[in-house]
C-alpha positions as CSV (number, residue, x, y, z in Angstrom):
1,M,-51.4,-89.4,-64.5
2,K,-54.4,-87.2,-64.8
3,R,-57.4,-88.0,-62.6
4,R,-59.7,-88.5,-65.6
5,N,-57.5,-91.5,-66.6
6,L,-58.0,-93.2,-63.2
7,L,-60.8,-95.5,-64.2
8,K,-59.2,-96.3,-67.5
9,T,-56.0,-97.3,-65.7
10,L,-57.9,-99.4,-63.2
11,G,-59.5,-101.1,-66.2
12,V,-56.1,-101.9,-67.7
13,L,-55.1,-103.4,-64.4
14,G,-58.1,-105.7,-64.5
15,V,-59.6,-104.1,-61.4
16,G,-62.8,-102.9,-63.2
17,H,-63.7,-106.4,-64.2
18,A,-62.9,-107.7,-60.8
19,L,-65.2,-105.2,-59.2
20,L,-68.1,-105.8,-61.5
21,P,-67.7,-109.2,-63.1
22,G,-69.8,-109.6,-66.3
23,L,-71.1,-106.0,-66.1
24,H,-70.3,-102.8,-68.1
25,A,-71.4,-100.0,-65.8
26,N,-70.1,-96.5,-66.1
27,L,-69.0,-95.5,-62.6
28,A,-69.0,-91.7,-62.2
29,F,-66.9,-91.3,-59.1
30,A,-67.4,-88.0,-57.4
31,E,-64.7,-85.6,-56.3
32,T,-66.5,-85.2,-52.9
33,P,-67.4,-87.9,-50.5
34,A,-70.7,-89.6,-50.9
35,E,-73.5,-87.8,-49.0
36,V,-75.6,-89.7,-46.5
37,R,-79.2,-89.3,-47.9
38,D,-82.6,-90.8,-47.5
39,V,-83.0,-94.2,-49.1
40,L,-86.0,-95.5,-51.1
41,V,-86.3,-99.3,-51.4
42,V,-88.7,-100.4,-54.1
43,V,-89.9,-104.0,-53.9
44,F,-91.9,-105.3,-57.0
45,L,-94.1,-108.4,-56.6
46,R,-93.8,-109.9,-60.0
47,G,-96.8,-111.8,-61.4
48,G,-99.8,-109.9,-60.1
49,A,-100.1,-110.4,-56.3
50,D,-103.6,-111.2,-55.0
51,G,-104.3,-108.1,-52.9
52,L,-107.6,-109.6,-51.7
53,G,-105.6,-112.5,-50.3
54,L,-102.9,-110.4,-48.8
55,V,-105.2,-107.9,-47.2
56,A,-108.6,-109.5,-47.0
57,P,-111.8,-107.4,-46.9
58,Y,-113.5,-109.7,-44.5
59,A,-116.2,-107.1,-43.6
60,E,-117.6,-107.6,-47.1
61,G,-119.0,-110.9,-45.8
62,A,-120.7,-113.0,-48.5
63,L,-119.5,-110.7,-51.3
64,Y,-116.0,-111.9,-50.5
65,Y,-116.4,-115.4,-49.1
66,D,-119.1,-116.7,-51.5
67,R,-116.9,-115.8,-54.4
68,R,-113.8,-117.5,-52.9
69,P,-114.8,-120.7,-51.3
70,S,-111.2,-122.0,-51.0
71,Q,-109.1,-118.9,-51.7
72,A,-110.3,-116.5,-49.0
73,V,-108.7,-115.5,-45.7
74,P,-110.9,-116.7,-42.8
75,E,-112.3,-114.0,-40.5
76,P,-110.2,-112.9,-37.5
77,G,-110.8,-115.2,-34.6
78,R,-111.6,-118.3,-36.8
79,K,-109.1,-121.1,-37.3
80,G,-106.4,-119.8,-39.7
81,G,-108.1,-116.4,-39.5
82,G,-106.6,-113.1,-40.7
83,L,-105.0,-110.6,-38.4
84,D,-107.4,-107.7,-37.9
85,L,-106.3,-104.2,-39.0
86,D,-109.2,-101.9,-38.5
87,G,-112.4,-103.8,-38.3
88,R,-112.7,-104.0,-42.1
89,F,-109.5,-105.6,-43.4
90,A,-107.3,-108.4,-42.1
91,L,-103.7,-109.4,-43.0
92,H,-103.1,-112.9,-44.2
93,P,-101.8,-114.8,-41.2
94,A,-98.5,-115.5,-42.9
95,L,-97.9,-111.8,-42.8
96,A,-97.7,-111.7,-39.0
97,P,-94.3,-110.0,-38.8
98,L,-95.8,-107.1,-40.8
99,H,-98.8,-107.0,-38.5
100,E,-96.4,-106.0,-35.7
101,L,-95.0,-103.2,-37.8
102,Y,-98.5,-102.0,-38.6
103,R,-99.5,-101.9,-34.9
104,E,-96.3,-100.0,-34.2
105,G,-97.3,-97.3,-36.8
106,T,-94.4,-98.1,-39.1
107,L,-96.4,-99.8,-41.9
108,A,-99.2,-98.4,-43.9
109,I,-101.4,-100.1,-46.5
110,V,-103.1,-98.6,-49.6
111,H,-105.9,-100.8,-50.8
112,A,-107.6,-100.7,-54.2
113,A,-104.4,-99.2,-55.6
114,G,-102.7,-99.7,-58.9
115,S,-102.5,-98.5,-62.5
116,P,-105.5,-96.9,-64.1
117,H,-104.8,-98.7,-67.3
118,D,-106.9,-101.9,-67.7
119,T,-104.4,-104.2,-69.3
120,R,-104.2,-107.7,-68.0
121,S,-100.8,-108.4,-69.7
122,H,-97.9,-108.9,-67.2
123,F,-95.4,-107.3,-69.6
124,D,-97.5,-104.2,-70.4
125,A,-98.7,-103.7,-66.9
126,Q,-95.2,-103.9,-65.4
127,Q,-93.7,-101.7,-68.0
128,Y,-96.4,-99.0,-67.5
129,M,-95.8,-99.0,-63.8
130,E,-92.0,-99.0,-64.0
131,F,-92.0,-96.3,-66.6
132,G,-94.6,-94.4,-64.7
133,T,-96.6,-93.6,-67.8
134,P,-99.7,-96.0,-68.0
135,G,-100.9,-96.6,-71.5
136,R,-97.8,-95.0,-73.2
137,K,-95.4,-97.3,-75.1
138,D,-93.2,-94.5,-76.3
139,T,-91.5,-93.9,-72.9
140,R,-87.8,-94.7,-72.9
141,S,-86.9,-94.1,-69.2
142,G,-88.1,-95.3,-65.9
143,W,-89.6,-93.2,-63.1
144,L,-86.7,-93.8,-60.8
145,A,-84.2,-93.0,-63.6
146,R,-85.9,-89.7,-64.2
147,H,-85.7,-88.8,-60.6
148,L,-82.0,-89.7,-60.4
149,A,-81.3,-87.6,-63.5
150,L,-83.1,-84.6,-62.1
151,T,-81.1,-84.7,-58.9
152,A,-77.8,-86.0,-60.3
153,R,-75.7,-83.1,-59.1
154,R,-76.4,-83.5,-55.4
155,N,-75.1,-87.1,-55.2
156,R,-72.5,-88.6,-57.6
157,S,-71.8,-91.7,-55.7
158,P,-71.3,-94.8,-57.9
159,F,-73.5,-96.6,-55.4
160,R,-76.4,-94.2,-55.7
161,A,-78.8,-96.6,-57.4
162,V,-78.5,-100.4,-57.1
163,G,-80.8,-103.1,-58.6
164,F,-80.4,-106.4,-56.9
165,G,-80.8,-109.2,-59.5
166,D,-79.5,-110.3,-62.8
167,V,-81.3,-107.7,-64.8
168,L,-82.1,-104.1,-64.1
169,P,-85.8,-103.2,-63.8
170,D,-87.3,-100.8,-66.3
171,S,-87.8,-98.3,-63.5
172,L,-84.0,-97.7,-63.5
173,L,-83.6,-97.5,-67.3
174,G,-82.3,-94.0,-68.3
175,P,-79.4,-91.7,-68.5
176,V,-78.0,-92.4,-65.0
177,T,-76.2,-95.7,-65.0
178,P,-77.2,-97.8,-62.0
179,L,-75.5,-101.0,-60.8
180,A,-76.9,-104.4,-61.1
181,L,-75.7,-106.7,-58.4
182,R,-76.4,-110.2,-57.2
183,S,-74.3,-109.6,-54.1
184,I,-72.0,-107.1,-52.5
185,A,-69.3,-109.8,-53.0
186,D,-69.3,-108.5,-56.6
187,F,-67.3,-105.5,-55.2
188,H,-65.0,-107.7,-53.2
189,L,-62.6,-108.2,-56.1
190,Q,-64.2,-111.6,-56.7
191,G,-63.1,-112.7,-53.2
192,R,-59.4,-112.5,-54.1
193,D,-57.6,-110.8,-51.2
194,G,-54.5,-110.4,-53.3
195,E,-56.2,-108.0,-55.6
196,W,-56.7,-105.3,-52.9
197,P,-53.0,-104.6,-52.2
198,R,-52.5,-104.6,-56.0
199,M,-55.2,-102.0,-56.4
200,Q,-53.7,-99.9,-53.6
201,R,-50.3,-100.0,-55.2
202,A,-51.8,-98.9,-58.5
203,L,-53.5,-95.9,-56.9
204,A,-50.3,-95.0,-55.1
205,R,-48.3,-95.1,-58.4
206,L,-50.9,-92.7,-60.0
207,Y,-50.2,-90.1,-57.3
208,A,-46.6,-90.9,-56.5
209,H,-45.6,-87.3,-57.4
210,Q,-48.1,-85.8,-54.9
211,R,-48.1,-85.8,-51.2
212,R,-51.6,-87.3,-51.0
213,L,-54.1,-89.0,-53.3
214,G,-56.2,-86.8,-55.4
215,P,-59.9,-86.4,-54.5
216,V,-61.2,-88.8,-57.0
217,A,-58.8,-91.5,-56.0
218,Q,-59.6,-90.8,-52.3
219,N,-63.2,-91.4,-52.9
220,V,-62.6,-94.5,-54.9
221,W,-60.4,-95.8,-52.1
222,R,-62.8,-94.9,-49.3
223,A,-65.9,-96.3,-51.1
224,L,-64.2,-99.6,-52.1
225,E,-62.7,-100.0,-48.6
226,R,-66.1,-99.6,-47.1
227,M,-67.5,-102.1,-49.5
228,R,-64.6,-104.5,-48.9
229,R,-65.2,-104.2,-45.2
230,I,-68.9,-105.0,-45.2
231,A,-68.4,-107.8,-47.8
232,R,-66.1,-109.5,-45.3
233,E,-68.4,-109.0,-42.3
234,P,-70.1,-112.1,-40.9
235,G,-73.4,-112.6,-42.6
236,D,-76.1,-110.5,-40.9
237,R,-78.7,-113.1,-41.8
238,G,-80.7,-112.7,-38.6
239,G,-84.2,-113.6,-39.6
240,Y,-83.8,-113.2,-43.3
241,P,-85.3,-116.0,-45.5
242,A,-82.7,-118.1,-47.1
243,T,-83.7,-117.0,-50.6
244,P,-82.4,-114.5,-53.2
245,F,-85.0,-112.0,-52.0
246,G,-83.8,-112.4,-48.4
247,E,-80.2,-112.1,-49.5
248,G,-80.9,-109.0,-51.5
249,L,-82.6,-107.3,-48.5
250,A,-79.6,-108.2,-46.3
251,Q,-77.3,-106.7,-48.9
252,V,-79.4,-103.5,-49.1
253,A,-79.2,-103.2,-45.3
254,R,-75.4,-103.4,-45.4
255,L,-75.2,-100.7,-48.1
256,V,-77.4,-98.4,-46.1
257,R,-75.3,-98.9,-42.9
258,A,-72.1,-98.5,-44.9
259,E,-73.1,-94.9,-45.9
260,V,-71.7,-95.2,-49.5
261,G,-74.3,-92.8,-51.0
262,L,-77.1,-95.2,-51.7
263,E,-80.3,-93.5,-52.6
264,V,-82.4,-96.1,-54.4
265,A,-82.4,-99.9,-54.3
266,T,-84.8,-102.2,-56.2
267,L,-85.6,-105.9,-55.5
268,D,-88.1,-108.3,-57.0
269,L,-90.1,-111.1,-55.5
270,G,-91.8,-113.4,-57.9
271,G,-94.2,-116.3,-57.6
272,W,-97.5,-114.4,-57.5
273,D,-99.1,-115.6,-60.8
274,T,-101.5,-118.0,-59.2
275,H,-103.9,-119.3,-61.8
276,E,-104.0,-122.9,-60.4
277,E,-103.9,-124.3,-56.9
278,Q,-103.1,-120.9,-55.4
279,G,-102.7,-122.3,-52.0
280,L,-103.8,-119.2,-50.2
281,R,-104.3,-120.8,-46.8
282,D,-101.5,-123.3,-46.7
283,G,-99.8,-123.7,-50.1
284,G,-97.6,-121.7,-52.4
285,F,-99.3,-118.3,-51.9
286,A,-99.0,-118.6,-48.1
287,A,-95.3,-119.5,-48.4
288,T,-94.5,-116.6,-50.7
289,A,-96.4,-114.2,-48.4
290,A,-94.4,-115.5,-45.5
291,E,-91.2,-114.9,-47.4
292,L,-92.2,-111.3,-48.1
293,A,-93.1,-110.6,-44.5
294,Q,-90.1,-112.4,-43.0
295,G,-87.7,-110.5,-45.3
296,L,-89.2,-107.1,-44.7
297,A,-89.3,-107.5,-41.0
298,A,-85.7,-108.7,-40.8
299,F,-84.6,-105.9,-43.1
300,W,-86.3,-103.3,-40.9
301,S,-84.8,-104.7,-37.8
302,G,-81.3,-105.0,-39.4
303,L,-81.2,-101.4,-40.3
304,G,-80.7,-100.2,-36.7
305,R,-80.4,-96.5,-36.3
306,A,-80.2,-96.1,-40.1
307,A,-83.9,-96.9,-40.3
308,A,-84.7,-93.2,-39.7
309,R,-83.7,-92.5,-43.3
310,V,-85.1,-95.5,-45.1
311,S,-88.5,-95.8,-46.8
312,V,-89.9,-99.0,-48.5
313,V,-92.7,-99.2,-51.1
314,V,-94.1,-102.6,-52.2
315,M,-96.1,-102.8,-55.4
316,S,-97.4,-105.3,-58.0
317,E,-98.5,-104.8,-61.6
318,F,-102.1,-105.7,-60.8
319,G,-104.3,-107.7,-58.4
320,R,-106.3,-110.8,-59.1
321,R,-110.0,-111.3,-59.9
322,V,-112.5,-111.3,-57.1
323,E,-113.9,-114.8,-57.9
324,E,-111.6,-117.8,-57.8
325,N,-111.5,-120.0,-60.9
326,A,-112.3,-123.7,-61.4
327,S,-108.7,-124.6,-60.8
328,R,-108.7,-123.2,-57.2
329,G,-106.7,-120.2,-58.3
330,T,-107.3,-116.6,-59.3
331,D,-106.8,-115.0,-62.7
332,H,-105.4,-111.6,-63.7
333,G,-107.4,-108.7,-62.1
334,H,-107.1,-105.0,-61.6
335,G,-107.0,-103.3,-58.2
336,G,-104.4,-104.4,-55.8
337,V,-102.5,-103.4,-52.6
338,M,-99.5,-101.2,-52.0
339,W,-97.4,-101.1,-48.9
340,L,-95.4,-98.3,-47.3
341,L,-92.9,-99.0,-44.6
342,G,-90.4,-96.8,-42.7
343,A,-89.3,-93.3,-42.3
344,G,-92.0,-90.7,-42.5
345,V,-94.8,-93.2,-43.0
346,R,-98.0,-92.4,-41.1
347,G,-98.6,-96.1,-40.4
348,G,-101.2,-98.1,-38.6
349,R,-103.9,-97.3,-41.2
350,V,-105.4,-98.7,-44.3
351,Y,-105.6,-95.8,-46.9
352,G,-107.5,-95.4,-50.1
353,R,-111.2,-95.2,-51.0
354,W,-112.6,-98.7,-50.7
355,P,-115.0,-99.2,-53.6
356,G,-116.5,-102.4,-52.2
357,L,-117.2,-105.7,-53.8
358,A,-120.8,-105.2,-54.9
359,Q,-121.3,-106.2,-58.5
360,E,-122.0,-102.6,-59.6
361,A,-118.7,-101.4,-58.0
362,L,-116.5,-103.9,-59.7
363,A,-114.4,-103.1,-62.8
364,D,-115.3,-105.9,-65.2
365,G,-115.4,-108.3,-62.3
366,D,-112.3,-107.0,-60.6
367,L,-111.6,-104.7,-57.7
368,A,-111.6,-101.2,-59.0
369,V,-108.5,-98.9,-58.8
370,T,-109.3,-95.8,-56.7
371,T,-105.7,-94.8,-55.9
372,D,-103.3,-94.3,-58.8
373,F,-100.0,-95.8,-57.9
374,R,-98.3,-92.6,-59.1
375,D,-100.0,-90.7,-56.2
376,V,-98.2,-92.9,-53.7
377,L,-94.8,-92.8,-55.5
378,A,-94.9,-89.0,-56.1
379,E,-95.4,-88.4,-52.4
380,L,-92.3,-90.5,-51.6
381,V,-90.3,-88.7,-54.3
382,R,-91.3,-85.3,-53.1
383,K,-91.3,-85.7,-49.3
384,R,-88.6,-88.4,-48.7
385,L,-86.3,-88.0,-51.6
386,G,-86.6,-84.2,-51.6
387,N,-87.4,-83.8,-55.3
388,P,-90.2,-81.4,-56.0
389,Q,-90.1,-82.0,-59.8
390,V,-92.7,-84.7,-59.7
391,D,-94.2,-83.4,-62.9
392,Q,-91.1,-84.5,-64.7
393,V,-90.8,-87.8,-62.8
394,F,-94.4,-88.6,-63.8
395,P,-95.0,-86.5,-67.0
396,R,-98.5,-85.6,-68.0
397,Y,-99.9,-86.4,-64.6
398,S,-100.9,-84.3,-61.6
399,P,-100.5,-86.5,-58.4
400,R,-103.2,-86.3,-55.8
401,E,-102.0,-85.5,-52.2
402,L,-102.6,-88.6,-50.0
403,E,-100.9,-87.4,-46.8
404,I,-99.5,-90.8,-46.0
405,I,-96.0,-89.6,-45.9
406,E,-94.4,-86.9,-43.7
407,G,-91.7,-84.7,-45.0
408,R,-88.1,-84.9,-43.9
409,K,-87.2,-83.0,-40.8
410,A,-84.7,-80.2,-41.5
């Protein structure tokens, strides 16, 4: 049996479906073992997260508090007050686990960041950011997919890009087929231990005439054995929220530690479209913020030594309006907040040119965008993922150097 027929044969045996139930991914198994590379984890806050609630500009005084009588974070030192960052901004108190990472220099914040396009449509704004081409509806691939295509030869692991969730995000749409998973258990032969010996026998029969398994089969065997092992480990749920977001982060941490060639992982956290009864201080918004902080802190702790090669970026399609509405909520806005956590991050600082909340500084009543999201992502792509071709990852755009990220050490 020729090596190129390996996957076809596994499909006939039913192994392909057992590995990826309900999915039709093309797994391009490499002939060399998966490389251990830096990993980028992209967290998208779906719904338009209120950056002025997550990172409150308390130094703006009445320009902030008078416009938000019920949906503002109290000043540091007051009851329920924010966690001071630099004398100008404060984290929402539910983000306390991230405050520790900020103080350690592991977390950086970019305020007044986002897309330069002024759409207030969730669909359009998310698509523009995930495609990396604001205002263009003719784009057919995501910014992560373009990066993966440009660097495909250096890492051909089938686990190179993984989107956790039922649907792949637009950022991964393109010529390189990623995996969409709900759980690593999808790779555990649907939990049927009897399938593993069956697969081993199938591989052995393919190479019965040789003294050892061919390189493709060896890599399939090694990768699946690693995945099988970590799928059977006791759940490393220390500190993770008991939610799909928390579970996804726990699975990403396992993939990183298993060294199966993961380069990119994407996760979503919804619940940020807060038009009514936002609950910034003690309601729904506060609970979602706590889930975000708890999950990221547990993820970072769970990586162990592997944290030295992992970077995380958190983004949302837009922020919310400066003034709260009559329903004690906030409507679609413009400028928001981005977060950078991990390897190479020059943390402990709030980056970006703060435009202020004076009426003349606002963009149609919203916080203005002074840092293009592509500037942040391009720096990660170039300095952490080692891809200098940012002009092709973000076509028709020349990223500005922010100096938030340090390059990888040789």
